[in-house]
N, C-alpha and C positions, 0 to 999 in steps of 0.2 A: 505495502500500500504507501503511494507516495507520503512526502514527508511533510505535503502541506493540507491533506486531509484533518479531518478535527473528527470525535465520536461528535454522534448526536446527543446525547449529554450534555459531552462539552457546548454545541455548536446553543443549545437551548439557557446557559448555565449565562455565554455573551450577551444571546441576543437580549434577555434576563438585568442584562447589568448593562445594555447600552437606552432599553426603553427605559428602563426607572431614569438614568441620567437623563435621558431626553425630557423623559414630563415633570421633572422635578428643576430643568431648565427653565420650559417651558413657564410652570409655577409661579419663582422665582423672578423672573421675564432674565435671564444670565445667559448667557452662552454657552456649550459642554466647552469647550477647555476652560476656561473658569471653572470653570467646576472638579473635574478633572484634575489638572493639576494648582490647583490653590488660585488665591489674590497671592502677589510677589508686586503687586505695583510701591513705587516705593512714593514718599510722601515729604512735600520740602514744603518748610516754612520761609518765606521769606521776607527780609525789614528790612526796614533805609530808615533808622534812626541820627537824631546830630544830637541831645544833651543823656542819650538812657533812657528817658518815658517810654517809647515806641517798643528800646531791646525788653526789658521790663514787659512792657502788654505783651510782649508777642509772647514773652515765656512764661507767663500767667494762660492765652490762649492754648501753650504749645504741653502743659500740664493738666487742661481744663476736655484737650482732643484723646491724654491718654495714650498715646500709641506707638510705633516706632515711624515718628515723623524729625525729621534732622530740620536745626534753628538754624536759617543761614541769614549771614549780611550781608547786607547785597553789593557792600563795595569790598570784601575780599572773596568775591565768585567770578566766574568763565564763568558769562551766557550761554558758552555751550559748551561749557564738563555737566552743566547745571538740564542740560534740558534734555544729554544724553543720557545720563542717570536716576529720570524721574519723571515718572508718570501722574501726579499730581499736586497741585500747589495752591497753597496759600497766602497771599502777598499783601501788607499790607502798610503804613509811609506816613512819617509826622507830616505832617503840618508846619509850611513854616513859611513869613509874607510872600515868599516866593511859590509855593500852594504846598506838591505833592515832587515829595523826594527824583528828583529830575532823574537820577540811575531808573532808578524804579520805573520810569514811564519808559525810558533808553528799551529796558527790560520786554516791557510789554506791547512796544511799536514796534521792534526791530527782530520779535519769535513773536508775532501775532500767532502768525501760520500754527506753531507746530504748537502753541501753549490753548488755543482755544476745542470748551472740552475739555480743557483740563484744569480750565482753576475753581479747586469746587467753593471761596470764600473771598473777602477783600475784606482790607478794616483800614482805619486813618483813626490818627491819634492828634489830638487840636483842641484846642481851648476855647470853641465854639460852644453852646450848652443847645442842643436839640430838643432844650424843650416851649420856645417857640416855631414859626412857625416860617419867620427869618434862619430861626438861627439851622431850620431841620434844610431847609432851600442850602445854607450855604451850603450846610457838606453834606447838601447829592453836586455840588458843584466842587468839590475837591474832589468825588465817583469820576465826577466827568471824564479827564483822561486818564485814569485809569483801564475805564469801562469802552473807551471810548475804541480803544484795536483792536476790541473783540467784539469777534461777531456775536458774539449772544455775551448778553453779564451771568457770573454767576450765581449760584445758587441763594450764595447765606455775601451781605452782605453788615458791616455794623463798626458803629463809631463811640470812641473812646476822650476820655478826657485826657489831657496831655500837665507838662509841668512846669514849672519856670521857675529859676534858684536867679535873680536877679549876679549875687557879686558871684556864679556860677559862668556867666554872658562873656561872650570875648568883647571887647572894645564895638567894635563895627556890629557884633551884634545888637548891643545895650545899647545902643544909640539910634540902632531901626528902629526898634519898638517900641524905645521913647518915643518921634515921630512919633508911630502909628498907634499909639496907647493917645498919645495926644493930639492929634490933628483927625481919626476916626473912630475913638472910643470916649473920645475927652475927660478923659483921665489920667493919673502917675503911675508908670511905671512899676510894680510892686513885684514882690516871688508869692506864687500859691501851686499850688500841687492838686490837680481833681484824676490821678489816676485810681483805676478805680479795678483791684487784684481779682475779685468773684462778680463784676460783671467779662471777667476775658476771661474769668477760667468757664463761666455760664457757655461767655462765643466759644470758647473751644468745643465743651460737651456739645456745643448746637454743631458746630460741624461731624462730631463723632455719628451723631444720630442720626444725621443724613445722609454720611456715609452708609448705617445701619453698620452688619456681618464685614459691611466690605471691605472695614481701616484696614483689622483687627480680626481677626472668625471667619475661617474658610467653611462651608456650610457646614453647622449642627455643633459644629464645636467649636467652644473659645479658644483664646490665644493668648500670656499675657506677655 
């Protein structure tokens, strides 16, 4: 008998196996390869910070995700290396007078073809209060340069309070902020801290919940 032939019993066993996989794929909305090979996708949380508040916020979001996610500073990465190594992304930027960090915008614009459909979430860290209509409109404007290069907006976006410590500002930044406060806010520049660890951790949990088992769990079995 040819070595390529299989017994009737083995044929039925294989048929049952792949039929079950096909049914599960249909039920869970996944392809067969995902179910048989597991989810080996890698996720990067990329942030841009100026004085550290966004770095801290990114760390809290990372804590909330509770998964195998790499935390990367936009200033220390190669765009081509990151695109080749990771399949999914969370991207965030601090907001300064000039808006979103330029390198974040460069990353999204220069790699928009590869990034489309792979951005899980975006976030900004700013001094704007989103409790008012004008504040929410301003925050929406912060996201515009991040989302414009993409064919569709990411499923999740969040904003978080930042921090200003006057004594730690460079002379140039202190002068620019002083003018900004006096001209637009009709106020005096002073230190403030609106960072919110709990809100950031919760947002990370939202990212995890959106992905469901896709991020950390193979079908039917949890991993840590």
